[in-house]
C-alpha positions in Angstrom: -184.9 -115.9 -90.4 -186.6 -112.9 -92.0 -189.9 -113.7 -90.3 -188.3 -114.4 -86.9 -186.5 -111.0 -86.9 -189.2 -109.0 -88.4 -190.1 -105.9 -86.3 -187.4 -106.4 -83.8 -184.5 -104.0 -83.1 -181.8 -103.5 -80.5 -180.7 -100.0 -79.4 -177.3 -99.6 -77.7 -176.7 -96.1 -76.3 -174.3 -94.5 -73.9 -171.7 -91.7 -73.4 -168.5 -91.5 -75.3 -165.9 -94.2 -74.5 -168.5 -96.4 -72.8 -167.9 -99.4 -75.2 -171.1 -99.3 -77.1 -169.5 -99.9 -80.5 -167.6 -102.9 -79.2 -170.8 -104.4 -77.8 -172.7 -103.7 -81.0 -169.9 -105.5 -83.0 -169.9 -108.5 -80.7 -173.7 -108.9 -80.8 -173.8 -108.3 -84.6 -171.4 -111.2 -85.1 -173.4 -113.5 -82.8 -176.9 -112.5 -83.9 -176.5 -111.9 -87.7 -176.8 -108.2 -87.1 -176.3 -105.0 -89.0 -174.8 -102.0 -87.1 -176.6 -98.8 -87.8 -175.0 -95.5 -86.7 -176.8 -93.2 -84.3 -174.0 -90.6 -83.8 -174.4 -87.2 -85.3 -170.6 -86.8 -86.1 -169.7 -90.3 -87.2 -171.8 -89.6 -90.4 -169.1 -87.2 -91.7 -166.6 -88.8 -94.1 -163.5 -86.8 -93.3 -163.6 -87.6 -89.5 -162.8 -91.2 -88.9 -160.2 -91.0 -86.2 -161.5 -88.1 -84.1 -165.1 -89.5 -84.0 -163.9 -93.0 -83.2 -165.6 -94.4 -86.2 -165.3 -98.1 -86.9 -162.2 -99.0 -88.7 -162.3 -100.4 -92.3 -161.5 -103.9 -90.9 -164.4 -103.6 -88.5 -166.7 -102.5 -91.3 -165.7 -105.5 -93.3 -166.3 -107.9 -90.3 -170.0 -107.0 -89.9 -172.2 -104.8 -92.0 -172.2 -101.1 -90.9 -174.6 -98.5 -92.2 -174.7 -94.6 -92.1 -171.0 -94.2 -91.2 -168.9 -91.6 -93.0 -171.5 -91.2 -95.8 -171.9 -87.4 -95.5 -169.7 -84.8 -97.1 -167.9 -82.2 -94.9 -170.0 -79.2 -96.1 -173.4 -81.0 -95.8 -175.9 -79.6 -93.2 -177.2 -82.8 -91.6 -180.3 -83.0 -89.4 -182.2 -85.3 -87.1 -185.0 -85.5 -89.8 -182.6 -86.6 -92.5 -181.0 -89.2 -90.2 -184.4 -90.5 -89.2 -185.4 -91.0 -92.8 -182.1 -92.7 -93.6 -182.2 -94.9 -90.5 -185.7 -96.0 -91.2 -184.7 -97.1 -94.7 -181.8 -99.0 -93.4 -183.8 -100.7 -90.6 -186.5 -101.8 -93.1 -183.8 -103.1 -95.5 -182.2 -105.0 -92.7 -185.4 -106.7 -91.8 -186.1 -107.5 -95.5 -182.7 -109.3 -95.7 -183.4 -111.3 -92.6 -180.8 -109.5 -90.5 -181.2 -107.9 -87.0 -180.8 -104.1 -86.8 -178.5 -102.9 -84.0 -178.7 -99.1 -83.7 -175.8 -97.7 -81.7 -174.4 -94.2 -80.9 -174.3 -91.4 -78.5 -176.8 -88.9 -79.9 -179.8 -89.2 -77.7 -182.1 -87.2 -79.9 -181.7 -89.8 -82.6 -182.9 -92.6 -80.4 -185.8 -90.5 -79.2 -186.8 -89.7 -82.8 -186.7 -93.5 -83.6 -189.2 -94.3 -80.9 -191.2 -91.1 -80.6 -190.9 -89.7 -84.1 -190.7 -86.0 -85.0 -193.6 -83.8 -84.3 -194.8 -82.5 -87.8 -195.3 -78.9 -86.5 -195.6 -76.5 -89.4 -193.5 -73.4 -89.6 -194.4 -70.9 -86.9 -194.9 -67.3 -88.2 -191.9 -65.2 -87.3 -193.9 -62.5 -85.5 -195.3 -65.2 -83.1 -191.9 -66.6 -82.5 -190.4 -63.2 -81.8 -193.2 -62.3 -79.4 -192.7 -65.3 -77.2 -188.9 -65.1 -77.3 -189.1 -61.5 -76.0 -191.9 -62.2 -73.5 -190.8 -61.1 -70.0 -193.7 -62.4 -68.0 -194.4 -65.8 -66.4 -194.3 -68.2 -69.3 -195.7 -71.1 -67.3 -198.8 -69.1 -66.3 -199.4 -68.1 -69.9 -199.1 -71.7 -71.0 -201.4 -72.9 -68.2 -204.0 -70.5 -69.6 -203.7 -71.8 -73.2 -202.6 -75.4 -72.9 -202.9 -76.7 -69.3 -202.0 -80.4 -70.2 -198.7 -79.3 -71.7 -198.0 -76.9 -68.9 -198.3 -79.7 -66.4 -195.4 -81.5 -68.1 -193.0 -78.6 -68.0 -191.1 -77.0 -65.2 -191.8 -73.3 -64.6 -188.1 -72.6 -65.0 -187.7 -74.3 -68.4 -188.1 -71.2 -70.5 -186.9 -72.8 -73.7 -189.5 -75.5 -73.8 -192.2 -73.3 -72.4 -191.5 -70.8 -75.2 -191.7 -73.5 -77.8 -195.0 -74.8 -76.4 -196.5 -71.3 -76.5 -195.3 -70.7 -80.0 -196.9 -73.9 -81.2 -200.3 -73.5 -79.6 -200.4 -69.8 -80.6 -199.2 -70.4 -84.1 -201.1 -73.6 -85.0 -204.1 -73.6 -82.6 -203.1 -77.1 -81.5 -201.1 -78.3 -78.4 -197.6 -79.4 -78.9 -198.8 -82.6 -77.2 -201.1 -83.3 -80.2 -198.3 -82.8 -82.7 -196.0 -85.1 -80.7 -198.7 -87.8 -80.6 -199.1 -87.5 -84.3 -195.3 -87.8 -84.8 -195.1 -90.8 -82.4 -197.7 -92.7 -84.4 -195.4 -92.4 -87.5 -192.1 -93.2 -85.6 -190.0 -95.9 -87.4 -190.1 -98.1 -84.3 -193.8 -97.7 -83.5 -195.1 -101.2 -82.9 -191.7 -102.8 -83.0 -190.3 -105.1 -80.3 -187.4 -103.0 -79.1 -184.6 -104.0 -76.7 -182.6 -101.2 -75.1 -179.1 -101.3 -73.5 -177.5 -98.2 -71.9 -173.8 -98.6 -71.3 -173.6 -97.8 -67.6 -169.9 -97.1 -66.9 -168.7 -95.2 -63.8 -167.8 -91.6 -64.7 -164.2 -91.8 -63.5 -163.7 -94.9 -65.7 -165.2 -93.0 -68.7 -162.8 -90.1 -68.1 -159.8 -92.4 -68.0 -160.9 -94.2 -71.1 -161.6 -91.0 -73.0 -158.2 -89.6 -72.1 -156.4 -92.8 -73.1 -158.4 -92.9 -76.4 -157.5 -89.3 -77.3 -153.8 -90.0 -76.9 -154.3 -93.1 -79.1 -156.1 -90.8 -81.7 -153.1 -88.5 -81.8 -150.8 -91.5 -82.3 -153.1 -92.8 -85.1 -152.9 -89.6 -87.1 -155.6 -87.3 -85.7 -153.4 -84.2 -86.3 -153.1 -85.1 -90.0 -156.9 -85.6 -90.2 -157.4 -82.1 -88.8 -154.7 -80.6 -91.1 -156.8 -81.9 -94.1 -159.7 -79.7 -92.8 -157.9 -76.4 -92.7 -159.7 -75.0 -95.8 -163.2 -75.7 -94.4 -165.4 -73.1 -92.8 -165.1 -73.3 -89.0 -168.8 -72.9 -88.6 -169.6 -76.2 -90.3 -171.1 -78.8 -87.8 -168.3 -81.2 -88.6 -165.7 -78.6 -87.4 -167.3 -78.6 -83.9 -166.3 -82.2 -83.2 -164.2 -82.5 -80.1 -160.5 -82.4 -81.0 -161.0 -80.4 -84.2 -161.0 -76.8 -82.8 -158.2 -77.7 -80.3 -155.9 -79.3 -82.8 -156.7 -76.6 -85.4 -155.6 -74.0 -82.9 -152.3 -75.8 -82.6 -151.9 -76.1 -86.3 -152.5 -72.3 -86.6 -149.7 -71.7 -84.1 -152.0 -70.5 -81.3 -151.1 -73.2 -78.7 -148.7 -76.0 -78.5 -149.7 -79.7 -79.0 -149.7 -80.5 -75.3 -152.1 -77.7 -74.5 -154.3 -78.7 -77.4 -154.5 -82.3 -76.1 -155.4 -81.0 -72.6 -158.1 -78.8 -73.9 -159.6 -81.6 -76.0 -159.6 -84.0 -73.1 -161.3 -81.4 -70.9 -163.9 -80.8 -73.7 -164.5 -84.6 -73.8 -165.1 -84.7 -70.0 -167.6 -81.9 -70.3 -169.3 -83.7 -73.1 -169.6 -86.9 -71.1 -171.2 -84.8 -68.3 -173.8 -83.4 -70.7 -174.5 -86.9 -72.1 -175.0 -88.4 -68.6 -177.3 -85.5 -67.6 -179.5 -86.0 -70.7 -179.8 -89.7 -70.2 -180.7 -89.4 -66.6 -183.9 -87.9 -67.7 -184.5 -90.2 -70.7 -183.2 -93.6 -69.8 -185.8 -95.1 -67.4 -186.8 -97.8 -69.9 -183.2 -98.8 -70.7 -181.5 -101.9 -69.4 -178.1 -101.0 -67.9 -175.2 -102.7 -69.7 -172.1 -103.9 -68.1 -168.5 -102.9 -68.5 -167.2 -103.4 -72.0 -163.8 -102.4 -73.1 -163.8 -99.3 -75.4 
């Protein structure tokens, strides 16, 4: 079994409420799999209900990794997740199991397959110069790094600025750094299957609304009440439902309004997820309708 599954992995991605966790569970049971989390908020221990983390029963049914293992005050990063995910994937192969990586954080999936560019720290004066630059960034990049300029839209000031910082601060194109990172990516040379949960947007909205009401019934309000002493600037406190329910607990709005705001925030999040994946998901097989 270990030899058969060596260097194979399944990625299951999709927007919130698309059913990716249910599919991962089903396939893990069928294929002797280990489900590895790729969601930036499901790593936080205090947030099981509002992040739709697997239940304790589900975690006992099949092995789950990187769920709820981070404390509330910990600053988590893509780099840390990538390191932890790599270790879990290798450990899964070594035990003869099949790694099934699932979640909604697109940057995590991209890091798995393309790595993280090991760009050194850019001097602050160079960063400040390009962030204040008022001229045509695309023209400037074309002069310094034409291959990179060809890959970027003239209107994409954020990425143009980053590319200019890198070539100015390191003397190397960001493309070079990205290639170096890709050669060290955890899934470089691995046989990868990819499934994107393709569910119509109206269906996603309906599922997300129903699920939030179920979260309230399951004790989401008490979950947020337990967070009232935490700094509101912590990443965990930005999870959809936390600010809205916290406003209710602080007496600012009633519960119905908090629920409406959280559902609206969920819809906006789904829109952002779908927009991101439209530009990234060309190599992904479209999955079917799976109940959330």
